[in-house]
Structures are given as C-alpha cells and as structure tokens.
C-alpha positions, 0 to 999 in steps of 0.5 A: 587243148581243153581247160575243165573246171567242176563246181559241185554243190552239196546240201544238208538234205533233200529239204533244201532245195537248191533252185529256191536257194540259189536261184537269181534275185535279178530276173535280168540277171536269168540266162547270163551266165550261160550267154557268158559260156556261149559267148566265150566258147565253152559249154556246160554239162550237168550231171544229178538230180536237183530235186533227189541228190544230195549233191550236184555238178556242173563242169565248164569246159573251155578252148584254155584257161585264157577262155575259161578267165575272161567267162570267170571274169564277166560272171563274177558280178552276176553270181555275186549281184545275186549273192549266190555263196552267201545264199548257199552259205545261209542254206548249209551248202556248200559249194567245191570248184576244182580244175579237173582237165588242164590240158 
C-alpha cells in the first residue's frame, strides 16, 4: 500500500525566486521536515527546475495514510512557524496539495 501527496508550487514568473520566498526563517528548522519524512517511513520526490520552471512539485510517499497524517501533524508546526503559506501568498506563489495515490 502507498499513500502519496503532491505539493505543486507555481510562481507567476522566474523573477520570483522559490528559495528566497519559501525559505525557513528559523535556521534550526532547516532539515527538520526531511528528517520527519524519514522518521515516519516516507520519501520525497522532487520535479522541476527551481531556477527555470514556473512550477515545481514535491511528492511525499508514505506506507499508508496514518503514516502521512503523523508526519503532517509533526511538520505543520514547522511550516507554520516559518510562515510558508503566508510567504507564498505574498509572492503570488500558489500551492496546490492533492492526494495522488491511496492504495
């Protein structure tokens, strides 16, 4: 069984730099989310070129929905603490989240 969630980030132009506009403010949080993915048995697959593409994706794969939910509950405070959604909104970056596999 697998549970996959895809985050798609789309910017209005290449003048909006993903790494500048979606960066973590709290230096101690850098690396926290990837570590949480590993801790909860998941992987991340990234697609797209952050320098040249208008959209990039990160697909999170977990053994099941419970593993995903446990990861998400741990990662959400990190994302919130660093104002990721607010930064995206302020930069006109859209974030689309979709479950792409639930078997």
